[in-house]
C-alpha positions in Angstrom: -362.5 192.5 -134.1 -362.3 188.9 -135.2 -359.2 187.1 -133.9 -357.5 184.6 -136.2 -356.3 181.3 -134.7 -352.6 180.8 -135.4 -351.4 177.2 -135.3 -348.2 176.5 -133.5 -345.1 176.7 -135.7 -343.7 173.2 -136.5 -340.6 173.9 -134.5 -342.7 174.0 -131.3 -344.2 170.6 -132.2 -340.9 168.8 -132.4 -339.5 167.1 -129.3 -336.9 169.2 -127.6 -333.3 167.9 -128.0 -332.1 165.7 -125.1 -330.0 167.6 -122.7 -327.5 165.6 -120.8 -327.8 165.6 -117.0 -325.2 167.6 -115.1 -325.5 165.4 -112.0 -326.8 162.0 -111.2 -330.6 161.6 -110.9 -331.7 161.5 -107.3 -333.8 158.5 -106.3 -337.4 159.3 -106.8 -339.9 157.9 -104.4 -343.7 158.3 -104.6 -346.1 157.4 -101.8 -349.9 157.0 -102.1 -352.4 157.1 -99.3 -356.2 157.1 -99.8 -357.1 158.7 -96.5 -360.8 158.2 -96.2 -361.1 157.9 -92.5 -358.8 159.9 -90.2 -355.3 160.8 -91.1 -353.3 157.7 -90.1 -352.3 156.7 -93.6 -351.1 160.2 -94.5 -349.2 160.5 -91.2 -347.5 157.2 -91.7 -346.4 158.1 -95.2 -345.2 161.5 -94.0 -343.0 159.7 -91.4 -341.6 157.4 -94.1 -340.9 160.5 -96.3 -339.2 162.3 -93.5 -337.0 159.4 -92.5 -335.9 158.7 -96.0 -335.2 162.4 -96.7 -332.9 162.5 -93.7 -331.1 159.3 -94.6 -327.9 158.9 -96.6 -330.0 158.2 -99.7 -330.2 161.1 -102.1 -334.0 161.4 -102.7 -336.8 163.4 -104.1 -340.1 162.3 -102.6 -343.7 163.0 -103.8 -346.6 162.2 -101.6 -350.0 161.6 -103.2 -352.6 161.9 -100.5 -356.4 162.2 -99.9 -355.9 164.2 -96.7 -355.8 168.0 -97.4 -354.0 168.5 -94.0 -350.9 167.1 -95.7 -350.4 170.4 -97.5 -350.1 172.2 -94.1 -347.6 169.7 -92.7 -344.0 170.9 -92.3 -341.9 168.9 -94.7 -338.1 168.7 -95.1 -336.4 169.7 -98.3 -336.9 167.2 -101.1 -340.5 166.3 -100.0 -343.7 167.6 -101.5 -347.3 166.5 -101.9 -350.2 166.3 -104.3 -353.5 166.5 -102.5 -356.5 164.7 -104.0 -360.2 165.8 -103.5 -361.3 164.0 -100.4 -363.3 160.8 -99.9 -364.9 159.7 -96.7 -365.9 156.3 -95.5 -369.2 155.8 -93.7 -369.6 153.4 -90.7 -370.9 150.8 -93.1 -367.8 150.9 -95.2 -369.3 152.8 -98.2 -367.4 155.7 -99.7 -368.8 159.3 -100.3 -367.4 162.6 -101.4 -366.2 164.5 -98.3 -366.6 168.0 -99.7 -367.7 168.1 -103.3 -371.4 167.6 -104.0 -370.8 165.1 -106.8 -371.4 161.4 -107.3 -368.6 159.3 -105.8 -367.9 157.7 -109.3 -367.2 161.2 -110.6 -364.8 161.9 -107.7 -363.1 158.6 -108.3 -362.4 159.6 -112.0 -360.9 162.9 -110.9 -358.7 161.2 -108.3 -357.6 158.4 -110.6 -356.6 160.8 -113.4 -354.7 163.0 -110.9 -352.8 160.0 -109.5 -352.0 158.7 -113.0 -350.8 162.0 -114.3 -348.7 162.7 -111.2 -347.0 159.3 -111.2 -346.4 159.4 -115.0 -344.8 162.9 -114.7 -342.8 162.2 -111.6 -341.5 158.8 -113.0 -340.6 157.3 -109.6 -338.0 154.6 -109.0 -340.1 153.3 -106.1 -343.9 153.6 -105.6 -345.1 152.9 -102.0 -348.9 152.3 -101.7 -350.4 152.4 -98.2 -352.8 149.7 -97.2 -355.1 149.3 -100.3 -353.3 147.4 -103.2 -355.6 148.9 -105.8 -356.4 152.1 -104.1 -359.8 153.4 -102.8 -362.5 152.3 -105.3 -359.7 150.7 -107.4 -358.5 154.2 -108.4 -354.9 152.9 -108.8 -355.6 150.4 -111.5 -354.6 152.5 -114.5 -351.5 153.8 -112.7 -350.4 150.3 -111.8 -350.8 149.1 -115.4 -348.9 152.1 -116.6 -346.0 151.2 -114.2 -346.0 147.6 -115.3 -345.9 148.6 -119.0 -343.0 150.9 -118.5 -341.2 148.3 -116.4 -338.9 150.6 -114.5 -340.7 151.5 -111.2 -340.6 149.1 -108.3 -343.8 148.9 -106.2 -344.2 148.3 -102.5 -347.4 147.7 -100.6 -347.2 149.0 -97.0 -349.5 147.4 -94.4 -350.1 148.4 -90.8 -349.6 145.7 -88.2 -353.3 144.7 -88.0 -355.9 145.1 -90.8 -359.0 143.5 -89.3 -360.3 140.2 -88.2 -358.9 137.4 -90.4 -362.1 136.2 -91.9 -363.1 139.8 -92.8 -359.8 140.5 -94.4 -359.9 137.3 -96.4 -363.4 138.1 -97.7 -362.5 141.7 -98.6 -359.2 140.8 -100.3 -361.1 138.1 -102.3 -363.8 140.6 -103.4 -361.3 143.4 -104.3 -358.9 141.0 -106.1 -356.0 142.1 -103.7 -354.1 138.9 -103.9 -354.0 139.1 -107.7 -353.0 142.8 -107.6 -350.1 142.0 -105.2 -349.0 139.1 -107.4 -349.0 141.2 -110.6 -347.9 144.6 -109.5 -345.9 144.5 -106.3 -342.3 143.6 -105.7 -342.4 143.8 -101.9 -344.9 144.0 -99.0 -343.8 145.9 -95.9 -345.7 145.3 -92.7 -345.2 148.2 -90.3 -345.1 146.1 -87.1 -343.6 143.3 -85.0 -344.8 139.7 -85.7 -344.5 139.0 -82.0 -347.5 141.3 -81.6 -349.4 140.2 -84.6 -348.1 137.9 -87.3 -350.1 139.0 -90.3 -348.7 136.3 -92.6 -350.0 133.6 -90.3 -353.2 135.4 -89.2 -354.3 136.1 -92.7 -353.1 132.8 -94.2 -351.1 134.6 -96.9 -350.1 132.2 -99.6 -346.4 131.7 -100.4 -346.5 134.0 -103.4 -347.3 137.0 -101.1 -345.5 135.7 -97.9 -342.2 135.6 -99.9 -342.5 139.3 -100.6 -343.1 140.3 -96.9 -340.7 142.1 -94.7 -341.7 143.2 -91.2 -340.2 146.6 -90.7 -340.8 146.9 -87.0 -342.8 149.8 -85.5 -341.7 153.4 -86.1 -339.9 154.9 -83.2 -341.3 158.5 -82.9 -338.5 159.5 -80.5 -336.0 159.2 -83.5 -338.3 161.2 -85.7 -338.9 163.8 -83.0 -335.2 164.6 -82.7 -334.3 163.9 -86.3 -336.6 166.5 -87.7 -336.2 169.4 -85.3 -334.5 171.5 -87.9 -337.3 171.0 -90.4 -340.3 171.7 -88.1 -341.5 174.6 -85.9 -343.3 173.1 -83.0 -345.6 175.4 -81.0 -344.7 175.9 -77.4 -347.1 175.0 -74.6 -347.6 178.7 -74.0 -348.7 179.2 -77.6 -351.2 176.4 -77.2 -352.5 177.9 -74.0 -351.2 175.1 -71.8 -349.5 176.2 -68.6 -346.5 174.5 -67.1 -347.4 171.5 -64.9 -349.0 168.1 -65.1 -351.6 167.2 -67.7 -353.5 164.2 -69.1 -354.0 164.1 -72.9 -357.0 162.8 -74.7 -356.5 162.0 -78.4 -359.1 160.7 -81.0 -357.1 160.7 -84.3 -359.1 162.5 -87.0 -362.0 162.9 -84.6 -364.7 161.6 -87.0 -366.0 159.2 -84.4 -364.5 160.6 -81.2 -367.5 162.2 -79.6 -368.3 159.6 -76.9 -364.8 159.4 -75.6 -364.1 163.2 -75.7 -367.4 164.1 -74.0 -366.8 161.5 -71.3 -363.3 162.8 -70.8 -364.6 166.4 -70.6 -366.9 165.4 -67.7 -364.3 163.4 -65.8 -362.9 164.5 -62.4 -359.2 165.3 -62.6 -356.7 165.2 -59.8 -355.8 168.5 -58.1 -353.4 170.6 -60.2 -353.9 168.3 -63.2 -355.0 169.8 -66.5 -357.0 167.8 -69.1 -356.2 168.5 -72.8 -358.4 167.3 -75.6 -357.2 167.3 -79.2 -360.3 166.9 -81.3 -358.9 166.2 -84.8 -360.0 168.0 -88.0 -362.9 165.6 -88.9 -364.8 165.9 -85.6 -368.4 167.2 -86.3 -368.8 170.9 -85.6 -371.6 170.3 -83.0 -369.4 168.0 -81.0 -366.5 170.5 -81.0 -368.9 173.2 -79.9 -370.2 171.1 -77.0 -366.6 170.4 -75.9 -365.8 174.1 -76.0 -368.9 174.8 -73.8 -367.7 172.2 -71.3 -364.2 173.7 -71.2 -365.6 177.2 -70.7 -367.0 176.3 -67.3 -363.9 174.5 -66.1 -360.5 175.8 -65.2 -358.8 172.4 -65.7 -359.8 171.6 -69.3 -358.4 172.8 -72.6 -359.7 171.9 -76.1 -357.4 172.1 -79.1 -359.1 171.4 -82.4 -356.1 170.3 -84.5 -352.4 170.0 -84.4 -350.2 169.1 -87.4 -347.6 167.8 -85.0 -349.1 166.5 -81.7 -345.9 164.8 -80.7 -344.8 167.6 -78.4 -347.9 167.3 -76.3 -347.7 163.5 -76.1 -344.1 163.6 -75.2 -344.8 165.9 -72.2 -348.1 164.3 -71.1 -348.2 162.5 -67.7 -350.7 159.9 -69.1 -352.9 159.5 -72.2 -356.4 158.5 -73.0 -356.8 157.7 -76.7 -358.5 155.7 -79.4 -356.6 152.8 -80.8 -355.4 153.8 -84.3 -352.0 152.6 -85.5 -350.2 156.0 -85.4 -351.5 157.2 -82.0 -350.8 153.8 -80.3 -347.3 153.6 -81.9 -346.6 157.1 -80.7 -347.8 156.4 -77.2 -345.6 153.2 -77.1 -342.6 155.0 -78.5 -342.5 157.4 -75.6 -343.5 154.6 -73.1 -346.5 156.6 -71.8 -349.1 155.1 -69.4 -352.2 154.9 -71.6 -355.8 153.9 -71.6 -356.9 152.8 -75.1 -360.5 152.9 -76.2 -360.6 151.2 -79.6 -362.9 151.8 -82.5 -364.9 148.7 -83.2 -366.8 149.8 -86.4 -366.5 149.5 -89.3 -363.3 147.5 -88.5 -362.2 145.7 -85.4 -358.5 146.4 -86.2 -358.1 148.8 -83.2 -359.6 146.3 -80.8 -357.4 143.4 -82.0 -354.2 145.6 -81.6 -355.3 146.8 -78.2 -356.0 143.3 -76.9 -352.6 142.0 -78.0 -350.8 145.0 -76.4 -352.8 144.7 -73.2 -351.7 141.0 -73.0 -348.1 142.3 -73.2 -348.8 144.7 -70.3 -347.9 147.9 -72.2 -351.4 149.5 -72.3 -354.7 149.5 -70.5 -357.9 148.8 -72.4 -361.6 149.6 -72.1 -364.3 149.1 -74.6 -366.3 152.0 -76.0 -369.6 150.9 -74.4 -367.9 150.9 -71.0 -366.5 154.4 -71.2 -367.9 156.8 -68.6 -366.8 160.0 -66.8 -366.6 158.0 -63.6 -364.5 155.2 -65.1 -362.1 157.7 -66.7 -361.8 159.6 -63.4 -360.7 156.4 -61.6 -358.2 155.4 -64.3 -356.6 158.9 -64.4 -356.4 159.0 -60.6 -354.7 155.7 -60.4 -352.3 156.3 -63.4 -351.1 159.6 -61.9 -351.0 158.4 -58.3 -349.0 155.2 -59.2 -347.0 156.2 -62.3 -345.3 153.3 -63.9 -343.4 153.3 -67.2 -344.4 150.4 -69.5 -341.4 148.3 -70.6 -342.1 148.8 -74.3 -338.8 148.9 -76.0 -337.6 145.8 -74.2 -340.5 143.8 -75.7 -341.3 145.3 -79.1 -339.3 146.0 -82.2 -339.2 149.7 -82.9 -336.5 149.7 -85.6 -338.7 150.5 -88.5 -337.5 154.0 -89.3 -333.8 152.9 -89.2 -334.5 150.0 -91.5 -336.3 152.0 -94.3 -333.2 153.1 -96.3 -332.0 149.5 -96.5 -335.4 148.3 -97.5 -335.5 150.9 -100.2 -332.1 149.8 -101.5 -333.4 146.1 -101.5 -336.5 146.9 -103.5 -334.5 148.9 -106.0 -332.5 145.7 -106.7 -335.6 143.6 -107.4 -336.1 142.3 -110.9 -339.4 143.2 -112.5 
């Protein structure tokens, strides 16, 4: 039977009448993170979202993220996320599709349209962009122009404490047109760090137009977040993770994409008597590496491998000492809890982790070894010394960890900016 297409009646084509609000509109905040290597950008935005949702500000918060793990994160009321199809970054800095077997340009179009539609529909008061002013592959361009045309949303660029070596950053920013993007589209630049560790304005020779927009937030104190969000999160117990009571040393490699060398050396290290070794692989570690680690753990009684934790803070808080790569979030968390730590920084495709670790080592708050110097024997010696002579680094006496507490005031400040 042939079906006849019936056009919509004219009454459905008219705009619905405006209905007055019954209560004041909550402050709408959107956060974007491109998430092409590891989960640091997403985790940082999640912390910001959680801190703002628990503040005196009345907020609705939408995260737009390229890390699918965000959808599994436990979020407080008033926070939700849109997950983009994933990109990944190769060691040479080039982007590829992580899962879909399509050209990267096609993936960029999908992501760009999703971002644009989400921001247009959500209509945020504040849009916080993590690390990349124009987004991965310039996928934010259309969204930023939309925001500028509407003239209502205030934009913030959030930068970690260290980006890369100064000459590399200057070259990349010039090629990507980042300075022009910050000038045209951003009201404020937040640097999530302490200038006494790394003064990005000076190191990267930011011109006055950008420098005048900069506020250093301080690092984020994970102890505040850990207690503040107890009611919104269900943290697995040690028993549920298969970790018995007693002392343990923790090995963390962020997303795990390039954590094979460190975790395999750790899995072969000799641990002190009655000391357990716990490896958290991260979700992006190659399957063959994870399989090799599980085989090593199967023949040891003092080694446990956990593939992924949405909330690794519980383990880090209870660890006796930590061996880790040098990403911003992992290091900030280690410092927050003043843990004795050996940092093995990534040196490719960026030297950001090395620069951060060198500055922190000079302050005496971490130990440092280079990736090429990592060995089971070296890790065995460090763990033995760290557990035999436990000392608590004097972190909070030296570094500014007031970032989470300052965020509500910074949001209020940016809302008062003229366009």
